[in-house]
Backbone bond lengths (Angstrom), bond angles and torsions (degrees), N, CA, C in turn:
res aa  C-N    CA-C-N  psi(-1)  N-CA   C-N-CA  omega(-1)  CA-C   N-CA-C  phi
1 M - - - 1.432 - - 1.529 109.06 -
2 L 1.309 115.37 132.99 1.452 120.77 179.62 1.523 110.58 -76.44
3 K 1.327 114.74 148.53 1.461 121.53 -178.93 1.530 109.33 -126.88
4 I 1.322 115.62 166.39 1.457 120.24 177.53 1.527 110.19 -58.30
5 S 1.317 117.26 -35.55 1.470 119.87 178.54 1.532 111.40 -61.30
6 D 1.338 117.22 -31.76 1.467 120.62 176.42 1.532 110.49 -67.49
7 L 1.325 115.62 -43.21 1.459 120.57 177.78 1.525 110.37 -60.99
8 L 1.310 116.77 -42.79 1.464 120.48 179.19 1.529 111.73 -65.99
9 L 1.329 116.92 -35.76 1.462 120.32 176.69 1.529 110.49 -65.22
10 L 1.331 116.66 -43.41 1.465 119.83 177.18 1.524 110.32 -59.82
11 A 1.316 116.60 -44.35 1.465 120.77 179.81 1.525 111.06 -61.57
12 E 1.324 116.23 -42.59 1.465 120.90 179.55 1.529 110.93 -62.93
13 R 1.331 116.28 -47.26 1.474 120.47 -178.32 1.528 111.29 -67.20
14 Y 1.322 116.57 -39.86 1.462 121.24 178.43 1.530 109.47 -61.70
15 G 1.322 116.09 -49.33 1.461 120.25 179.60 1.513 112.64 -61.13
16 A 1.329 116.34 -40.18 1.471 120.26 178.88 1.532 111.26 -65.77
17 A 1.326 116.02 -40.09 1.468 119.76 -178.67 1.531 111.61 -64.44
18 L 1.326 116.21 -32.84 1.462 120.39 -178.60 1.532 112.88 -103.70
19 D 1.331 115.89 -0.04 1.461 121.99 -179.46 1.531 111.44 55.01
20 I 1.338 114.55 51.84 1.462 120.59 178.23 1.533 109.00 -127.31
21 P 1.330 117.67 151.77 1.463 120.80 -177.54 1.529 113.10 -75.68
22 R 1.326 115.37 163.18 1.469 122.82 -179.53 1.527 111.55 -54.26
23 K 1.335 117.46 -40.06 1.470 120.58 -179.55 1.521 111.53 -59.90
24 T 1.319 116.48 -39.77 1.462 120.50 -179.89 1.516 110.47 -68.96
25 V 1.329 117.03 -43.47 1.464 121.06 177.16 1.529 109.00 -59.85
26 S 1.309 116.73 -47.07 1.458 122.02 -179.28 1.520 111.35 -58.52
27 N 1.313 116.57 -42.83 1.454 120.66 179.60 1.530 111.37 -65.23
28 R 1.312 117.04 -38.66 1.472 120.30 179.11 1.527 111.71 -66.79
29 V 1.307 116.26 -41.40 1.465 120.94 -175.45 1.524 111.89 -79.96
30 F 1.310 116.42 -46.56 1.466 121.33 -171.49 1.523 114.71 -109.99
31 R 1.345 116.65 -8.09 1.461 121.19 -171.28 1.538 109.63 57.36
32 D 1.316 114.01 36.10 1.463 123.69 -179.35 1.527 106.62 -152.25
33 S 1.310 117.04 106.42 1.466 120.13 -174.10 1.520 113.60 -68.88
34 K 1.337 118.06 -10.16 1.462 121.04 -177.37 1.524 114.00 -101.39
35 K 1.328 119.17 -12.67 1.461 121.31 -170.56 1.528 113.01 -62.60
36 L 1.314 119.31 -45.43 1.468 120.24 -179.46 1.524 111.15 -63.55
37 Q 1.321 117.64 -38.79 1.462 120.12 177.42 1.526 110.21 -64.12
38 Q 1.322 116.77 -41.16 1.460 120.22 178.12 1.527 110.87 -61.90
39 L 1.329 117.23 -43.07 1.463 120.82 177.39 1.525 110.59 -63.05
40 H 1.309 116.09 -40.88 1.462 121.36 177.97 1.530 111.00 -59.95
41 E 1.322 116.07 -32.67 1.463 121.70 -178.83 1.528 112.90 -88.59
42 G 1.345 117.56 3.01 1.452 120.49 174.76 1.515 116.45 109.75
43 A 1.310 117.95 1.08 1.466 120.38 178.06 1.526 110.16 -65.42
44 D 1.296 115.72 165.58 1.458 122.13 -179.80 1.524 109.69 -106.27
45 I 1.322 115.58 175.09 1.456 122.05 -179.93 1.530 107.83 -148.08
46 V 1.330 116.65 144.39 1.465 119.09 179.03 1.527 109.19 -74.04
47 T 1.308 115.31 153.02 1.465 121.75 -173.61 1.524 112.96 -57.09
48 G 1.303 117.83 -46.47 1.466 120.90 -178.19 1.514 112.34 -61.03
49 R 1.311 116.35 -42.97 1.465 120.77 179.97 1.528 110.43 -68.41
50 F 1.317 116.53 -36.43 1.455 121.49 177.79 1.536 110.39 -61.73
51 H 1.333 116.46 -51.45 1.465 120.17 -178.65 1.526 111.94 -65.68
52 S 1.319 116.68 -35.58 1.469 119.78 176.23 1.528 110.56 -62.50
53 A 1.326 116.50 -38.68 1.470 120.19 179.08 1.526 110.96 -66.29
54 I 1.337 117.17 -43.66 1.471 120.25 178.07 1.526 109.87 -60.24
55 E 1.325 117.00 -44.05 1.462 120.78 178.18 1.527 111.45 -64.41
56 W 1.338 116.69 -37.81 1.460 120.29 178.05 1.521 109.73 -59.79
57 F 1.322 116.47 -47.73 1.462 119.37 179.24 1.523 110.86 -59.50
58 S 1.324 117.72 -43.45 1.458 120.90 -179.04 1.533 111.10 -61.38
59 E 1.317 116.46 -43.38 1.468 121.16 -178.36 1.527 113.30 -73.66
60 N 1.316 117.31 -24.32 1.464 121.26 -174.48 1.523 113.40 -115.91
61 W 1.333 116.74 17.65 1.456 120.41 -176.23 1.527 109.86 -63.09
62 P 1.332 118.37 134.42 1.468 121.01 -177.96 1.533 112.78 -63.72
63 D 1.306 115.13 138.05 1.462 120.58 175.18 1.522 109.02 -58.76
64 G 1.312 115.61 135.34 1.453 121.18 177.51 1.524 114.51 86.23
65 A 1.330 117.23 -12.62 1.476 120.03 178.28 1.528 108.14 -87.54
66 E 1.312 115.76 140.37 1.461 120.79 -178.21 1.532 110.39 -87.43
67 W 1.325 116.01 126.50 1.461 121.75 175.15 1.530 107.50 -68.88
68 P 1.329 118.97 134.93 1.470 120.43 -178.42 1.536 112.37 -58.45
69 E 1.316 116.37 128.89 1.468 121.43 -177.80 1.520 112.70 -61.21
70 S 1.316 117.62 -29.52 1.464 121.53 -176.29 1.526 113.47 -75.62
71 I 1.340 116.44 -5.90 1.467 120.50 -177.40 1.518 109.18 -118.96
72 E 1.330 115.59 123.86 1.460 119.73 177.54 1.525 108.84 -70.43
73 R 1.325 115.17 126.42 1.464 119.73 -178.69 1.526 109.53 -84.41
74 P 1.340 116.65 131.72 1.466 119.14 178.86 1.523 110.80 -62.01
75 A 1.312 115.72 145.23 1.455 120.60 176.38 1.527 108.31 -67.18
76 A 1.308 115.73 142.31 1.458 120.05 177.88 1.514 109.51 -66.22
77 V 1.315 116.37 130.42 1.456 121.31 179.41 1.521 107.05 -118.27
78 S 1.293 115.23 123.76 1.461 120.30 178.26 1.526 109.09 -67.87
79 R 1.309 116.39 131.08 1.471 120.92 178.49 1.532 109.98 -59.69
80 E 1.330 117.75 -37.74 1.459 121.37 179.67 1.510 111.25 -65.60
81 A 1.333 117.19 -39.68 1.464 120.95 179.91 1.520 111.03 -67.33
82 A 1.337 116.27 -32.44 1.460 120.70 -179.02 1.522 111.76 -72.21
83 E 1.320 116.69 -24.83 1.470 120.34 -178.69 1.472 109.04 -87.15
């Protein structure tokens, strides 16, 4: 089962791979530059938004960056197949 700490790890690794700050990562994922910081400070997140963020990271993972082994990566789902 995925946890908020997994989401924060993905955000950290994504930001490091692209050399961008947490606020920028947060804005890309949530369209809210403060959300990742709030989660880091103990805030909660609704399930749908959490899973959407994990999927966002999977779909937008930087080329050449290694996905953390401790986190199961979601299977790629074609947008056309989902519709």
